[in-house]
N, C-alpha and C positions, 0 to 999 in steps of 0.2 A: 443168335439165341431169341427164343421166342420172348413175348412179353411176360407169359405166364412164369416162365423157367427164370428169368430174371428177377420179377418181384419175389418167387419163393427163394431165389438167393439172398435176394436184401434181408428178406425175413429171419433167413436161417442164423444170420450173425448180427443183424442190428439189434436184436433183442437181448444179447449179451451183455455182460460189463466187462469194460477194457480193464486191465491190470496196471495200475498206476506204480510207475517204477521211481526210485531215488537216484540222485547223484551217485552214492553209495553204491548201489547195487550196479549202475552203468560202470563205474570205476572199477569195482571190485572182480565183475565179470569178464571186463576187458582185459584186465592184467592176467587173469587166470588163463584166458584163452591165447594170450600171446605167449604165456609161457610153454603153453602145451603146444603151440603151432611148429615146433621142431622135433616134437616127439617121435619114437618109431612108428606111431600109427599116423604121423601128420596131423595130429590132433583132432583125428576124428570122433573119438569119444566125447572129448569136450564140446567140440562144434554141434554134435548131433543131439545134445542137450538144448543148447541155445536155440540151435537151428529148429528143434521141435516147439520150442516156446513161440518162436516167430512165425511159425507155419499156423499155429494155433491164433495168435493174438494179432496178427496184421490182418487176417480178414474182419476181424471184430472192429477194429480202428475204421479200414477202409468202409466197411459195410455201414458203419454209424455216419460216417461223412456222405455218403451217397444218400442215406436217408434224410439227413440234415439238407443237402440240396434240392432234394425231392419234395420234400414235405415245405422246404423255405420258410420259416417264422418270420422271415422280413415281411412288411405290407407291400413292398414291391414285388411284383413278377419277376423274379430273376431269371426264369427260365425261358424268357422271350429274349433273353441277351446270348447271342450265338456262341461267345466264349464260355458262358457257363454251361450252354449245351454240351459244349465239346469236352468240358473239364468232366460233367457226370458221365459221358460216355467211356473218358478214358479212366474215370475210377470205376467205373462197370468192368472194363475189360481187365483193370488191375485185379479186382476180386476175383473175377471168373478165372483169370490165369492161376491167382495162387489156390482158389478153392477146387477147381476142376480139373485143370490141366497141370497141376505139380503135384507129385506123389508126397506124403509124409517122409521126412528125411530119415530114414530107418537103416540104409545101408549106405556104404560110401559112394556109390553112384546115383541113388536118389539124394543124397547130401548134396553133391555136386551139381545135380539138375536144379536143387531147391537154391543154392547160391547162385546159379546162373540166372534164376529167376528175379532175386533180389538185385542183381546187376543190370537187369532190364529196368524193373522198378526205380531204382538209382537214377538212372539215366533218364527217366520221365519226370521226375519228381520235382526238378527245379523248373521243367516245361511246364508242370503244372501251376506253380506258383505264378509263372508268367503268364498263363492262361487266367489265373485268378486275378492279377494286377490289371491286366488289359480289361477283363470283365467288368471289374470296378470302375475303371474309367468310361466304359459304355454305359454302366447303369447311371453313373452320375450326369452325363450327357443326357441321358434320356429323361432324367428326374428334371434337371433345367429346362428342356424344352416340352415339358409336360406330356411325354408320349402315352397315349391313352393305354396301349398294350401292357405297359408297364406300372404307371402311375394309378393306383385306385381313385376313383371319382372323389371321394371325400378328402383327398390330399391336394387334388388341384385347385388353382388359385380363385375360381368362380365359386366354387364349394365354401372355401375359406373366409371369403368377404361375405357370402350369403349368412355364414354362421355367425360373424363378427357384427353383422347389421342386424341379426334376429337378437341374440342374445347379449350384446354388448360386451363379449369377453367372456370366455368359458371357465377361466380359473379365477377363484376367491384367494386371497391370503391376508395373513395376519398383517395388520399395519404396523406391529411392533418387532416381526420376525419375518425374515425372507423365507418363509416356509408355506407350502399349501396347508392352509386352515382346514383340516380333516372334518370339522365339524359344521362347514358349509357346504352348501351345494357344490357339486363338481361334474365335470362331463366325463362320461365312460362311452366305451363302444360296447354295443350290443351285437349278438352273433352275425347280424347281417351287414356290418360294417357301418351302420349309421350313428351318429353321434346322439347321444342322451343326456338330459340333466337329471340327477337324483340328489334327494336330501339324505344323506347318511343317516340321520337321525330316524327315518322310516325305513329304510332300504327297500324302497318300492321302485317299481318300472312301470311307466305309462305304455299303453298298448301301442303298437306300430302304426304309423297312419298308412293307409291303404295306397295311396300314391308313392309310397317307398321313399317320402323324403325325410328328414331329420326333425323329429319332434322334440321341442325343449319343455321340460316340465317345470312347473312353477311352483312357487310354495304352497298355493292355494289349490292344487290339482294333484295332490298326493293320492294314489288309489289305495284303496284299503288292503289289498292282496301282497302280503309280504313277498320277498324274494331272497334267495339265498344270494348273500354279499360275495361276489367274485371279485377278488382285490386285482386278478391279470387284465382287468378291462378299466380298471381306472387309470385316467391320464397320470395321476401322481403316484402310480407304481414305480417309477423309478426316481422315486424322491431321494435315493442316495446318489444320483447324480448332480453334479454342480448345476447343470442347466436346468433342472426340475427343482434346486432348493432356491435360486433366486430369480424371481419372476421378470428381472429385467433382462435376462438371457433368453427367455422364450422367443422364439422365431415366428413373429406373425400369429401363432396360434398354438396352443398346448399340444394339439392333436399331431401336428407336424413335428412338434419337438420328440413327442413321444414315440412316433414312426422313426425318427432318425437313432432315437436312443435303443430301440428295439434292432434296427437294422446294425448298429455298432455291436450290440451284444450277440448277434448272429455271427457277425463276421470274425469277432473276437474268438468265438467257440470253433470257426472253422479255421482260422489259422494256427490257434492252440492244436488243433485235430492234427493239421498237416505237418505243424512242427515235430510235435510226437513222432508221429509215421515215419517223417523224414530220418530223425535223428535215430530211430531203431535199424532202419535199413543201411543207413550210411555208416553207423558203428560197425556193424558186422562187415559190411564189404571193406572198411577201411583197415582192418583189424587182418582179414584175409588178402587182401590185395596190395596195402600200402605197410603192414606193420606197424602200425601203431592205432591205439583207440581215441575217439573223440573226446571224451570226457576224461581231462587229466588235472593233475596238480600243475597250476600255473603261479607264474608272478604277475599280478594283474598290472603292474607298473610297466613293465616290458612291453605287453599290449598297446596299453594307452598311449606310448610314445610312437611305437608304429602307425595306429589309429591316428595320431595327430598328425605326425610327418607325411602319410600318404593323403589325408585331407588336404594339407597346406599345397600339395603339389598339384593336387586337382585345381584348387583355389587360382594357383599361379597360371597354370594352363588356360584358365576359363578367361581370367582377365588381362593376361599378358603382363603383368607386373607382380611384383613380391608381395606375396599374402601376409596379413596382420599375423604378428608374432603370437604363437601359442606358448604360453608360460605352464610348465608342469610343476604342480607343487606337491609334494609327498613326504611328509613328516615321517612316516614307516616305509621306508622303501622297498624293503627286503619282505614285505607280507606275501603269503603265499595261500591260496584256496584251491578247492575242488571245483571246476566248471570247464565249460566248452570253449575252447580259446576263440574259435571263429565267432562263436555268438559274442563274445564279449568284444571282440574287434568290430563286428559290424554295427553293435549298438553306439559304441564312442566315435567310431567312423562317421556314422550318420550325425551324431550330436556336435561335433566340433565342425563336419562340415556345414551343418546348417548356421552356426556360430558365424564361421567364415563369412558364409554368402551375407548374412543380415549386417556383418559389419561394414563390409565392404560396399554395400548399397546404401547403407545409412550414412557414412564418410565417404563418399565416392569422390568428394571435392578435396580430401586431404589423403592424397596417396602417400603422401612421406610421412604422416603422423597417424597412422591406425593405431585405435585404443588396442591394448594387449587383450587376449582372451585368455582367459585362467582355467586351466584344467586343475582341479584339485582332488587328490586321493586321500583319502582316510579309513582307518579300519579300527574296528571294534571288536567286542567278543562275539557279537551275533551278525555284523554285516561288513562288506567292505562296500564303500559309498563312492561316488564320483560327483564333483559338481562344476559343470561346463558354464562359465559366467562370459557373456559377451556385452559390449555397449551399443548393440546395434538397433536402438531405437525402441525396443519393447514391442508388447501387442496390446492393443485394447480389450479390455476385460470383456465386450459383446463379442470379441472373435476369439477368445482363447477356447472354448468349447469346441470348435470347428478345427481344433488343430488335431483333434483325436478321431475325428470323422474319415470314415473311409472313402467318403464320396467327394473329399476335397483333395485336390490334386494340383501340382505345379507343372504337370503336363497335361495335353489335351486329351480330347477321345481317340480311341486307338484309331489309326490310319487303315482303310481299306487295303492300303496296298502293303501294309505292314502284316508279314505271314505269320501264322499260327505256327507256334514251336513244333516240331517235329520229335519222335523219340530217339532218335540217332544224331540230333542236332547239338554239335559241339560237347560232347558228353564230358571232356575233362573241364573245358572253362565252367559248365554249368555246375560242377561238383563243388559243394560248399568245403570241400578239402582243400580246394584251391581259391578260394573267394579272397584270401589276403593276397594272393598273388596278383589278382585281376582287378582288385578294387580301384587301383589307380586308373584303371581305363574308364571307369564310369565317368558320366557327365556330373558337373556341379550339383544339378538338381533335375527333378523327374523321374528319377531312376533309383534305386536302393530301397530299404526297408520301408523307408517312412516313419514318421513316429507312431503312429498306430500300432504298426508291427513291432517296432522297437520295443514298445511297452508289452506287448504281448511275450515277447522273447524275455523280457525282464521277469516277467511275473510267472514264466513257466515253472521256476524251480523257486520260487518263493521271494523273489525281488519285486522291485516295481520302479517307475520313472515318473517323477512329477516336474511340474514347470510351474516357475512362479515368475512374472513379468510386470516389469513397471513401464507403462506407456511414455516414449520419449527419452527411455533411458536405456534398459536392455532386459534381457532375459536371463534367468539361472535356471539349468537343467539339472536335476537331481536323480543319479541314477542309483540303486542299492541293489546290490547281489546279498543273497543270503549265504552265510559262511557255514551253515549247517548242511551235513552230506546227507541228511536225512529229508531234507526238503522234497515233497513230491511232487509230481506231476498233476496239473489243476484236475480237478474232479467236477465239472459243470455236466451233470447227466443229460443226454440226448432227450429223454422223457421230459425233464423238466424245463430245458430249452423250448420244446414244442408246447407244452402247456401254458406257459407264460407268455406265448407269441400273441400279438395284435390281431384281434380279426381283419379281414379285409372285406372289400366289396363282394366278391364272389366267394363263397362258402368253398371251403377247401377239404378234402378227404380227412377223418380225424387220424391222429398219429396211432390211436389203437387200432385201427384198420389195418394199417401200414405195417403194425411191428406186431400183430398178432401171430 
């Protein structure tokens, strides 16, 4: 496919709005399809409707994902990372397969052809997630090594030190509140990617320096020409983030912290888009090929018990001695809710696995007397909640924010000898349907969803994940699931994501030109 044809394909779908679905819609449609599966026409009438919806919806979601990767709202040039290039190529091929090579499912023959396309997409979806994980590891390594191809100049150590020496710190904040003081001068990024200082009382911008170096505007040098206030260029844009609310948590320089927050926001969006696309595809294939839907009425306690058991097995296998006891407490053991079973399993599995590792590492000299890990489940009118409590030593406040970073990992950069996943690699093993069967084969750390992804899974249908830690004692993880079957998929618009991105040193094409 030529570059022009490919860009036309992107524009064709990325400008459309995705349809946000609820748990109730997934569940109701799935039950209806299962009932019609054994009808006289083999369920063709029912499947044609859902297949027609997927044929229209999936290209929109995949197209937006491709444009997000292409535009790259992160300040780091992820297009220089081989895994992200491969990921974009895969999504481009997926979009071409759906839009140009698969006819609308209007007859039994074309419906079967479309289902075969879904099976191909499903076999590659987990491989794409693996590519994404490998790409994040490579990106983290490139940032730590200050790779000039990927890290813009204003985020490299020399520039950070220069800013600190020039203005003595870019952020100002109230002495009584740990919030940025919006009435004081603050740093923001002009479109060239350079740092400027501005006084919000005047909303003015100094002229750029001819040598391209950053210019810091003082109180006495306020130009008379007013400017339009652009909040997306202010370092305190992400003041809803804990890292920006508390100046103690700023990493060297506010600009670096805002770059991290912008990167986190982009990958939050990217993982959510992947999660929703994968759920749509796998739910349909599961009904056809396995005779069950993915969104079900579940008993959370049963899933929690299995997740804790499997995590303990992995811990024992890794260390070679019995794992700490996981005590499950559930005052209302018979609670049911509508959810995706393997999503809940993977979240609890990751949380318990983290708690086991922290406990063993912190008390490694007391193998016979590990503190008990508590897994508490409670249920109310609105939420089903879990608390995983450990006495694994806790986390210092200055490191809490790094827990949610996609650029922090317990596994090193991708090995050059590690092969990129193929479309036919271990299809059954990569299916989320069999995740609970293969989870006990995972290592204790370095693989799995990771806390940033676990939080995105929780938030996808209205839940959340929070951590409270006390250094020297332990950590409590709170996982909340919404009991409302009307909880919808997240709605961060692609255009909003691109418009709020931090400008970089090299200007990029505007999203308007790409999506026109």
